[in-house]
PDB file of N, CA, C and O in Angstrom, chain B, residues numbered from 101:
ATOM      1  N   MET B 101      24.559  16.036  74.220  1.00  0.00           N
ATOM      2  CA  MET B 101      25.878  16.040  73.623  1.00  0.00           C
ATOM      3  C   MET B 101      25.726  15.858  72.118  1.00  0.00           C
ATOM      4  O   MET B 101      24.937  15.031  71.658  1.00  0.00           O
ATOM      5  N   SER B 102      26.474  16.623  71.373  1.00  0.00           N
ATOM      6  CA  SER B 102      26.479  16.476  69.923  1.00  0.00           C
ATOM      7  C   SER B 102      27.659  15.604  69.500  1.00  0.00           C
ATOM      8  O   SER B 102      28.587  15.375  70.276  1.00  0.00           O
ATOM      9  N   ILE B 103      27.609  15.131  68.279  1.00  0.00           N
ATOM     10  CA  ILE B 103      28.738  14.359  67.738  1.00  0.00           C
ATOM     11  C   ILE B 103      29.992  15.208  67.787  1.00  0.00           C
ATOM     12  O   ILE B 103      31.070  14.727  68.137  1.00  0.00           O
ATOM     13  N   ARG B 104      29.846  16.453  67.438  1.00  0.00           N
ATOM     14  CA  ARG B 104      30.978  17.390  67.426  1.00  0.00           C
ATOM     15  C   ARG B 104      31.654  17.452  68.798  1.00  0.00           C
ATOM     16  O   ARG B 104      32.874  17.332  68.907  1.00  0.00           O
ATOM     17  N   HIS B 105      30.851  17.639  69.830  1.00  0.00           N
ATOM     18  CA  HIS B 105      31.411  17.741  71.181  1.00  0.00           C
ATOM     19  C   HIS B 105      31.983  16.411  71.659  1.00  0.00           C
ATOM     20  O   HIS B 105      33.008  16.375  72.340  1.00  0.00           O
ATOM     21  N   GLY B 106      31.323  15.336  71.303  1.00  0.00           N
ATOM     22  CA  GLY B 106      31.831  14.019  71.675  1.00  0.00           C
ATOM     23  C   GLY B 106      33.188  13.737  71.056  1.00  0.00           C
ATOM     24  O   GLY B 106      34.085  13.225  71.726  1.00  0.00           O
ATOM     25  N   LEU B 107      33.344  14.070  69.772  1.00  0.00           N
ATOM     26  CA  LEU B 107      34.631  13.852  69.105  1.00  0.00           C
ATOM     27  C   LEU B 107      35.709  14.762  69.679  1.00  0.00           C
ATOM     28  O   LEU B 107      36.854  14.342  69.846  1.00  0.00           O
ATOM     29  N   LEU B 108      35.352  15.995  69.977  1.00  0.00           N
ATOM     30  CA  LEU B 108      36.331  16.906  70.584  1.00  0.00           C
ATOM     31  C   LEU B 108      36.805  16.381  71.935  1.00  0.00           C
ATOM     32  O   LEU B 108      37.988  16.479  72.262  1.00  0.00           O
ATOM     33  N   ALA B 109      35.893  15.831  72.712  1.00  0.00           N
ATOM     34  CA  ALA B 109      36.272  15.277  74.015  1.00  0.00           C
ATOM     35  C   ALA B 109      37.241  14.112  73.845  1.00  0.00           C
ATOM     36  O   ALA B 109      38.189  13.974  74.618  1.00  0.00           O
ATOM     37  N   LEU B 110      37.009  13.279  72.844  1.00  0.00           N
ATOM     38  CA  LEU B 110      37.910  12.155  72.596  1.00  0.00           C
ATOM     39  C   LEU B 110      39.265  12.634  72.085  1.00  0.00           C
ATOM     40  O   LEU B 110      40.299  12.070  72.441  1.00  0.00           O
ATOM     41  N   LEU B 111      39.262  13.660  71.262  1.00  0.00           N
ATOM     42  CA  LEU B 111      40.512  14.177  70.697  1.00  0.00           C
ATOM     43  C   LEU B 111      41.341  14.938  71.726  1.00  0.00           C
ATOM     44  O   LEU B 111      42.537  15.156  71.533  1.00  0.00           O
ATOM     45  N   GLU B 112      40.705  15.335  72.806  1.00  0.00           N
ATOM     46  CA  GLU B 112      41.421  16.036  73.867  1.00  0.00           C
ATOM     47  C   GLU B 112      42.535  15.163  74.447  1.00  0.00           C
ATOM     48  O   GLU B 112      43.535  15.673  74.951  1.00  0.00           O
ATOM     49  N   ARG B 113      42.353  13.848  74.370  1.00  0.00           N
ATOM     50  CA  ARG B 113      43.351  12.900  74.880  1.00  0.00           C
ATOM     51  C   ARG B 113      44.508  12.688  73.909  1.00  0.00           C
ATOM     52  O   ARG B 113      45.532  12.116  74.282  1.00  0.00           O
ATOM     53  N   GLY B 114      44.354  13.142  72.677  1.00  0.00           N
ATOM     54  CA  GLY B 114      45.413  12.981  71.686  1.00  0.00           C
ATOM     55  C   GLY B 114      44.844  12.573  70.339  1.00  0.00           C
ATOM     56  O   GLY B 114      43.654  12.280  70.225  1.00  0.00           O
ATOM     57  N   PRO B 115      45.695  12.554  69.317  1.00  0.00           N
ATOM     58  CA  PRO B 115      45.236  12.232  67.964  1.00  0.00           C
ATOM     59  C   PRO B 115      44.717  10.795  67.861  1.00  0.00           C
ATOM     60  O   PRO B 115      45.203   9.889  68.537  1.00  0.00           O
ATOM     61  N   ARG B 116      43.728  10.619  67.005  1.00  0.00           N
ATOM     62  CA  ARG B 116      43.133   9.300  66.766  1.00  0.00           C
ATOM     63  C   ARG B 116      42.758   9.201  65.284  1.00  0.00           C
ATOM     64  O   ARG B 116      42.509  10.211  64.624  1.00  0.00           O
ATOM     65  N   TYR B 117      42.723   7.985  64.783  1.00  0.00           N
ATOM     66  CA  TYR B 117      42.176   7.729  63.453  1.00  0.00           C
ATOM     67  C   TYR B 117      40.657   7.773  63.543  1.00  0.00           C
ATOM     68  O   TYR B 117      40.084   7.579  64.615  1.00  0.00           O
ATOM     69  N   GLY B 118      40.010   8.029  62.407  1.00  0.00           N
ATOM     70  CA  GLY B 118      38.553   8.089  62.384  1.00  0.00           C
ATOM     71  C   GLY B 118      37.889   6.831  62.902  1.00  0.00           C
ATOM     72  O   GLY B 118      36.903   6.903  63.635  1.00  0.00           O
ATOM     73  N   SER B 119      38.421   5.683  62.526  1.00  0.00           N
ATOM     74  CA  SER B 119      37.821   4.423  62.992  1.00  0.00           C
ATOM     75  C   SER B 119      37.977   4.255  64.502  1.00  0.00           C
ATOM     76  O   SER B 119      37.104   3.689  65.160  1.00  0.00           O
ATOM     77  N   GLN B 120      39.089   4.748  65.048  1.00  0.00           N
ATOM     78  CA  GLN B 120      39.285   4.692  66.504  1.00  0.00           C
ATOM     79  C   GLN B 120      38.283   5.599  67.207  1.00  0.00           C
ATOM     80  O   GLN B 120      37.716   5.233  68.237  1.00  0.00           O
ATOM     81  N   LEU B 121      38.070   6.781  66.644  1.00  0.00           N
ATOM     82  CA  LEU B 121      37.098   7.710  67.223  1.00  0.00           C
ATOM     83  C   LEU B 121      35.702   7.097  67.215  1.00  0.00           C
ATOM     84  O   LEU B 121      34.970   7.182  68.201  1.00  0.00           O
ATOM     85  N   ARG B 122      35.343   6.486  66.103  1.00  0.00           N
ATOM     86  CA  ARG B 122      34.024   5.859  65.983  1.00  0.00           C
ATOM     87  C   ARG B 122      33.848   4.763  67.029  1.00  0.00           C
ATOM     88  O   ARG B 122      32.830   4.720  67.720  1.00  0.00           O
ATOM     89  N   THR B 123      34.820   3.889  67.144  1.00  0.00           N
ATOM     90  CA  THR B 123      34.743   2.778  68.092  1.00  0.00           C
ATOM     91  C   THR B 123      34.638   3.280  69.525  1.00  0.00           C
ATOM     92  O   THR B 123      33.817   2.792  70.302  1.00  0.00           O
ATOM     93  N   GLU B 124      35.468   4.251  69.870  1.00  0.00           N
ATOM     94  CA  GLU B 124      35.457   4.767  71.244  1.00  0.00           C
ATOM     95  C   GLU B 124      34.166   5.529  71.538  1.00  0.00           C
ATOM     96  O   GLU B 124      33.613   5.410  72.631  1.00  0.00           O
ATOM     97  N   PHE B 125      33.684   6.308  70.574  1.00  0.00           N
ATOM     98  CA  PHE B 125      32.436   7.048  70.732  1.00  0.00           C
ATOM     99  C   PHE B 125      31.286   6.081  70.998  1.00  0.00           C
ATOM    100  O   PHE B 125      30.502   6.276  71.927  1.00  0.00           O
ATOM    101  N   GLU B 126      31.190   5.033  70.173  1.00  0.00           N
ATOM    102  CA  GLU B 126      30.109   4.062  70.345  1.00  0.00           C
ATOM    103  C   GLU B 126      30.241   3.303  71.662  1.00  0.00           C
ATOM    104  O   GLU B 126      29.240   2.981  72.301  1.00  0.00           O
ATOM    105  N   SER B 127      31.454   3.026  72.056  1.00  0.00           N
ATOM    106  CA  SER B 127      31.683   2.337  73.328  1.00  0.00           C
ATOM    107  C   SER B 127      31.212   3.190  74.499  1.00  0.00           C
ATOM    108  O   SER B 127      30.596   2.686  75.439  1.00  0.00           O
ATOM    109  N   ARG B 128      31.503   4.467  74.436  1.00  0.00           N
ATOM    110  CA  ARG B 128      31.141   5.362  75.543  1.00  0.00           C
ATOM    111  C   ARG B 128      29.655   5.696  75.584  1.00  0.00           C
ATOM    112  O   ARG B 128      29.123   6.035  76.641  1.00  0.00           O
ATOM    113  N   THR B 129      28.980   5.601  74.431  1.00  0.00           N
ATOM    114  CA  THR B 129      27.539   5.863  74.414  1.00  0.00           C
ATOM    115  C   THR B 129      26.732   4.578  74.504  1.00  0.00           C
ATOM    116  O   THR B 129      25.508   4.599  74.377  1.00  0.00           O
ATOM    117  N   GLY B 130      27.414   3.458  74.722  1.00  0.00           N
ATOM    118  CA  GLY B 130      26.719   2.182  74.828  1.00  0.00           C
ATOM    119  C   GLY B 130      26.084   1.741  73.522  1.00  0.00           C
ATOM    120  O   GLY B 130      25.094   1.009  73.523  1.00  0.00           O
ATOM    121  N   SER B 131      26.645   2.181  72.419  1.00  0.00           N
ATOM    122  CA  SER B 131      26.138   1.868  71.069  1.00  0.00           C
ATOM    123  C   SER B 131      24.710   2.354  70.849  1.00  0.00           C
ATOM    124  O   SER B 131      24.045   1.910  69.913  1.00  0.00           O
ATOM    125  N   THR B 132      24.231   3.259  71.698  1.00  0.00           N
ATOM    126  CA  THR B 132      22.897   3.821  71.494  1.00  0.00           C
ATOM    127  C   THR B 132      22.924   4.950  70.472  1.00  0.00           C
ATOM    128  O   THR B 132      21.877   5.393  70.001  1.00  0.00           O
ATOM    129  N   TRP B 133      24.117   5.412  70.133  1.00  0.00           N
ATOM    130  CA  TRP B 133      24.274   6.482  69.156  1.00  0.00           C
ATOM    131  C   TRP B 133      25.283   6.015  68.109  1.00  0.00           C
ATOM    132  O   TRP B 133      26.442   6.430  68.136  1.00  0.00           O
ATOM    133  N   PRO B 134      24.844   5.145  67.177  1.00  0.00           N
ATOM    134  CA  PRO B 134      25.788   4.595  66.207  1.00  0.00           C
ATOM    135  C   PRO B 134      26.272   5.656  65.215  1.00  0.00           C
ATOM    136  O   PRO B 134      25.504   6.511  64.772  1.00  0.00           O
ATOM    137  N   LEU B 135      27.529   5.583  64.887  1.00  0.00           N
ATOM    138  CA  LEU B 135      28.146   6.490  63.915  1.00  0.00           C
ATOM    139  C   LEU B 135      28.710   5.674  62.771  1.00  0.00           C
ATOM    140  O   LEU B 135      29.135   4.535  62.961  1.00  0.00           O
ATOM    141  N   ASN B 136      28.712   6.257  61.582  1.00  0.00           N
ATOM    142  CA  ASN B 136      29.490   5.628  60.532  1.00  0.00           C
ATOM    143  C   ASN B 136      30.743   6.478  60.338  1.00  0.00           C
ATOM    144  O   ASN B 136      30.783   7.644  60.730  1.00  0.00           O
ATOM    145  N   VAL B 137      31.743   5.890  59.740  1.00  0.00           N
ATOM    146  CA  VAL B 137      33.027   6.580  59.600  1.00  0.00           C
ATOM    147  C   VAL B 137      32.867   7.857  58.778  1.00  0.00           C
ATOM    148  O   VAL B 137      33.583   8.831  59.005  1.00  0.00           O
ATOM    149  N   GLY B 138      31.935   7.859  57.828  1.00  0.00           N
ATOM    150  CA  GLY B 138      31.689   9.061  57.028  1.00  0.00           C
ATOM    151  C   GLY B 138      31.266  10.243  57.884  1.00  0.00           C
ATOM    152  O   GLY B 138      31.701  11.371  57.650  1.00  0.00           O
ATOM    153  N   GLN B 139      30.420   9.991  58.877  1.00  0.00           N
ATOM    154  CA  GLN B 139      30.002  11.058  59.794  1.00  0.00           C
ATOM    155  C   GLN B 139      31.189  11.600  60.573  1.00  0.00           C
ATOM    156  O   GLN B 139      31.307  12.805  60.794  1.00  0.00           O
ATOM    157  N   VAL B 140      32.064  10.696  60.986  1.00  0.00           N
ATOM    158  CA  VAL B 140      33.237  11.107  61.758  1.00  0.00           C
ATOM    159  C   VAL B 140      34.103  12.039  60.919  1.00  0.00           C
ATOM    160  O   VAL B 140      34.480  13.117  61.376  1.00  0.00           O
ATOM    161  N   TYR B 141      34.420  11.627  59.690  1.00  0.00           N
ATOM    162  CA  TYR B 141      35.303  12.440  58.853  1.00  0.00           C
ATOM    163  C   TYR B 141      34.643  13.745  58.416  1.00  0.00           C
ATOM    164  O   TYR B 141      35.321  14.766  58.296  1.00  0.00           O
ATOM    165  N   THR B 142      33.338  13.728  58.179  1.00  0.00           N
ATOM    166  CA  THR B 142      32.630  14.966  57.846  1.00  0.00           C
ATOM    167  C   THR B 142      32.692  15.940  59.014  1.00  0.00           C
ATOM    168  O   THR B 142      32.951  17.129  58.824  1.00  0.00           O
ATOM    169  N   THR B 143      32.455  15.441  60.215  1.00  0.00           N
ATOM    170  CA  THR B 143      32.500  16.286  61.409  1.00  0.00           C
ATOM    171  C   THR B 143      33.906  16.807  61.657  1.00  0.00           C
ATOM    172  O   THR B 143      34.078  17.975  62.005  1.00  0.00           O
ATOM    173  N   LEU B 144      34.914  15.962  61.484  1.00  0.00           N
ATOM    174  CA  LEU B 144      36.304  16.410  61.656  1.00  0.00           C
ATOM    175  C   LEU B 144      36.649  17.498  60.645  1.00  0.00           C
ATOM    176  O   LEU B 144      37.331  18.466  60.983  1.00  0.00           O
ATOM    177  N   GLY B 145      36.185  17.347  59.415  1.00  0.00           N
ATOM    178  CA  GLY B 145      36.422  18.367  58.394  1.00  0.00           C
ATOM    179  C   GLY B 145      35.793  19.699  58.766  1.00  0.00           C
ATOM    180  O   GLY B 145      36.393  20.755  58.562  1.00  0.00           O
ATOM    181  N   ARG B 146      34.592  19.649  59.308  1.00  0.00           N
ATOM    182  CA  ARG B 146      33.918  20.884  59.732  1.00  0.00           C
ATOM    183  C   ARG B 146      34.633  21.529  60.916  1.00  0.00           C
ATOM    184  O   ARG B 146      34.760  22.752  60.983  1.00  0.00           O
ATOM    185  N   LEU B 147      35.093  20.705  61.840  1.00  0.00           N
ATOM    186  CA  LEU B 147      35.837  21.243  62.984  1.00  0.00           C
ATOM    187  C   LEU B 147      37.106  21.948  62.511  1.00  0.00           C
ATOM    188  O   LEU B 147      37.442  23.030  62.992  1.00  0.00           O
ATOM    189  N   GLU B 148      37.794  21.332  61.577  1.00  0.00           N
ATOM    190  CA  GLU B 148      39.019  21.937  61.049  1.00  0.00           C
ATOM    191  C   GLU B 148      38.707  23.233  60.308  1.00  0.00           C
ATOM    192  O   GLU B 148      39.410  24.230  60.469  1.00  0.00           O
ATOM    193  N   ARG B 149      37.658  23.215  59.501  1.00  0.00           N
ATOM    194  CA  ARG B 149      37.269  24.391  58.730  1.00  0.00           C
ATOM    195  C   ARG B 149      36.858  25.556  59.636  1.00  0.00           C
ATOM    196  O   ARG B 149      37.234  26.704  59.399  1.00  0.00           O
ATOM    197  N   ASP B 150      36.084  25.241  60.674  1.00  0.00           N
ATOM    198  CA  ASP B 150      35.546  26.281  61.550  1.00  0.00           C
ATOM    199  C   ASP B 150      36.532  26.753  62.611  1.00  0.00           C
ATOM    200  O   ASP B 150      36.320  27.775  63.264  1.00  0.00           O
ATOM    201  N   GLY B 151      37.603  26.001  62.770  1.00  0.00           N
ATOM    202  CA  GLY B 151      38.632  26.393  63.739  1.00  0.00           C
ATOM    203  C   GLY B 151      38.216  26.052  65.098  1.00  0.00           C
ATOM    204  O   GLY B 151      38.953  26.306  66.051  1.00  0.00           O
TER     205      GLY B 151
END
């Protein structure tokens, strides 16, 4: 699973703030895949840009 796909799966449930996405992502991966908020917003920007 990529960060991109993980965030898309979380967003499928509805809109979230970046910090909420980070917290939920880390919770679901057991904190084995730590994210910083910058990664979340960079990935969201790319998703928006790429459609």
